[in-house]
Structures are given as structure tokens and as C-alpha cells.
N, C-alpha and C positions, 0 to 999 in steps of 0.2 A: 866821072863825078863821084866825089866821096859821099859816104852815107850822111854826114852832117850837112853837106851842101844840098843834097836831095831833100832832106828834112826841111831845111830853111826855104827851099824853093816850093815845096809842097805847101808850107804855111803861107807863103806869099800868094800862091795861086788860090788857096781856099779863102784867104782874107779879101782878095780882090773880087772874087766871084760870089762869095757868100756860101755857096754849096757846090761841090764838085763830086762826080762819080768816080768809083774805082777805075772803071774803064777809061775815062778821060785822062786820069792821072797816069795810068799805065802806058797809054799811047804817048802822052806828052813827055814822059821820062824814059820811054823805051825799056821798060822793065815789065816783069810779069804782074798779073793781078794779085797773086799771092804775096809778092814783095811789097806792093802798095798796101795791102791789108796789114802786113806786119808793121810797116811805117806808121800807118794810121793808129794802130793799137798802141804803139810807143808814144806817139804825140798826144793821143787822148789821155794816156796815163800820166803824162807830164802836164796836163791841163792846157795844152797849147791849141787844141781844137776839139771839136765834139764829133766823135765817130758815130755815124748813123748807118742804117741799113743801106748798103750799096755805095757808100761813100763817106763824105765828111762835110761838116759845115763849121762856120766860125764858132769859137768858144762862146758859151752863153754867159751873159752878165747875170750875176746872182743877186737877188734881193731877199732880205731876211724876213722871216715871219715875226709876229709880235713877240715881246719878251715873255708873255704868259705862255704862248704856244711853244716857244723854245725851251722853257723850263721843263716841259714834259717830254722833250725829245732826247733820246740817247742818254738817259739818266745813268745807266750802268757805265757807259763809256766815260762820262764826265766824272763819275766817282773814281774810276780807275786813274784818270789823269790827275785828279786831286791827290790821290795817294802817292803817285809818282813824284809830284811836285814837292810834297813835304820832305822828301829825301834830300832835296838840294837846297832847301831854305834852312838857315841856322837861326836859333834864338839870338835876338839882338840885331838881326838884319833889318834894313830899311827897304821897304818895297812900295813901288807904285802898283796899283791893281785897278784896271778899268772895269767898266760895266759890261756884264754879260752873264748868261746862264752858266757857262763853263767856269768863269772866274768866280761866280758866287759859290759854286761847288768847291772850288779851290779854297776860297775864304773859310768855308766851314771846316775843312780839314786843317788848314793852317792855324785856325783859332785854337785848336787843341794842342798845338805844338809847344807854344811858349811865347814869351814876350817879343813882340815885333813893333817896329814903327811902321805904320800903315798910312799911306796917302792914297785916297780914292775919290772918285766922283760919284760913287754909288752909295745911296743911303742904305740899301740892303746889306752891302758889304760892311759898311761902317757899323751898323747895328750888330751884325754877326760877330765881329771882333769885340765890340763893347759888351755884349751879353756873355762872352766867354769868361770874363773876369780873370784874365791871365796876365795882367800887367802890361798889355800892349798899349802903345800911344797911337791914337787914331785921329787923323786929320781928314775932315770932309771938305773937299774943295767947294768954294762958293761959285755961284754963277746962275744962269737961267735954268730953272727947274723943269725937267721933263717928267711928268707924272707917270707916263706909260712905262718907262724903264726905271723910274726912281733914281734919276741921275741928274747931275748938273753939267751944263755945257756952256760953250761960248767963250768970248775973249777973256772975261774975268777969270774963269776956271783955268784957261791956258796960261794966263799970266801968273797965277798963283803956283802952278807947277814949277815955274822957274825959280821959286824960293827954296826948293828942296833939291837934294842930291841923294839918289837911292842906289842901293846895291843892285836891285833887279827891277825891271819894268815887266810886269806880268800882264800880258795882253791877249785878248781873244780876237778872233778875226772872222770875217764872213767867208773868205775864200783864200786859197793857198795853192799856188802852182809854180812850176819851174820857170816859166817864162816871165811872169809879172810879180812873183813874190807873194807877200802877205797883203791882203786888201780888205777894205771895209765897205759896207754898202751905204753908210751914212756919213756925210761930210763932217758934221760937227763931232761925231764920235771919233772919226779919223784924226781930227786936229788934237783931241785929247791924247790919243795914243801916240801921235808923233811927238808931242811935247814931253810925254813921259819917257819916250825913247831917248830924247836929247839929253835928259837929265838923269839918266841911269847908267851904271857901269856896264850892265849887259841887258840884252833883250831876250825875254823868254816868251815864246808863243805857245799858248795852250789851245789845242784844237783837235777835235775828233777827225778821223780819217775821212769822214763824209765831206769835210771842207776841201779836201785835196782834189784838184782838177777843176775847181770852180774859178770863175773870174768875176770880180766885183769892180765898182767904179773908182774907188779911191785907194791909192796905193799907200801902204804904211812903210814898207821897206822891201828891198830885194832879198833873195835867199841868203846871200853872203853877208847881210847885215843882221841876220838872226844868229844869236849865240846858241840857244837851246830850243828845240821843238819837243814839247811834251804831248804825246798823243795816246790814244787808246789801243792802237794796234800798229804793227810795223807797216811802213809804207810799201807800196808795190815797187817792183824792181826799177822802173823808170824814174820814179820820184826819189827813191832811195839813192840812186846814182847821182841825181841832181843835188840832193842834200849833201852827199859826201863831197862832191866837187866844190860845193860852196862852203865847206868847213863847218856845217851845222851839227851840233851834238844832238842826237836823237834819243829820247827816253820813252 
């Protein structure tokens, strides 16, 4: 049995049973407990299962905290992501940028760069660019207003996205892993991100490494559909390998 086949069979076993011990897996696959522990470490790093004491269980679905809570989390990492992003966006570019604490940090950095055409569903991001007075053209998508995040959602907003064509779709995510790609925890927010992806030349995911290994409910895209991942730190070896195989540029 090849290593890849054993990994897939381990995942199948864990997903069917919910939780499996190292000893059970070692017996099932006729390998040492140490080999199974290495397998579980790799699969945990790739976000395909959750390694626990003495074994493994299904990957946990992630639900996000409130927007206000997220604004105070990992502020330094989000600022680093924002600085990295500014290096790849040129004055005159047209960008989609969705709602999120990370994308808001990115907006603050990009607003200092120069004139852009910005299409967003976030009132906070729209105001950030407007207050910069740098000549940017800002389009705030209409739709059902969600006061908690200061964003517009729904069919109207999705349809309006189709009126634009952008150079970059700059998107935040709730979860990111090798098996299921980039995911969101909110259906309506996922529909906005999907529409932005469809109408942009490339997809740029901005996410701290804390998002790696998580699983959420609504898929935005698989890894090989991401053009650039901008993060605060280098990914671990397992996820870096998956990104490389998928052709994702990592910044």
C-alpha cells in the first residue's frame, strides 16, 4: 500500500467512525503506532482531520465569531498581510474586496497606495477608501443590509457584481485546507465571494495561518482555483506542499 493510499484509507476510516485510536489504525493497516502518528500529524496539518490525544477525529467545522470580536484578533498578522498585498496591487487596478476584518485591514493599506477602482459590499471598506481622498472610484453594492458586519448581501448584490470585471478578487475566508480548499461559514457571504471570483481575472485569498486546517460549511474554491494566498506566516510543510502542487503563489 502506498503512503497516499494509506492516508486516503485513514481518512475514510476516521470519517466513517467519527473518532479512531492510533492502536486501531495501526492494527487495521498493519503498521507501527509511530507510523500512524506521523500520518495523523501530516493529515492534521493539511486540515483533513483533527488529531487528538491517542488518535484522530473528523475535521471540525468552523463557525466565525462576530465582526467586532474578529477585529481585535491577530491584528499584527492582518497588518502584515495588508502590507504584503499592497506590493501586488498597482495604481489603476480594479478590485473586488469582500467584507471581513482582514480585508478591512487590507483596505486601509491599499487606500494609501493610489487611485483604484474598488467594488465592495462593505460600508466600512467603502468609507476607508473614500476618506483617503486619493482619487479612487468606489462602488458600494446594493442589497439587504447586515448591520452587524456593515455589509450588503443577497441576490441584488450578487447580480450587481456581474456588471463589473475586475483585475483581482480580494477575499477573506473562514477556513482553508488542502482537502476542501477555501471556505466560508456564512452562506450569503459565500455567494458574494463566489460572484466576485467569477468576475475577476484572478483570485487573491487573504488569511492568517490560524485559518489553515479549519473546515467550514460553504466552499468558495479548491486550492487550484486560488491564484495568490497572502498570509502572515509561511505555511507548515504539509500545507505548503499542497499549495505548491495546486500552483498557488504564496506571499
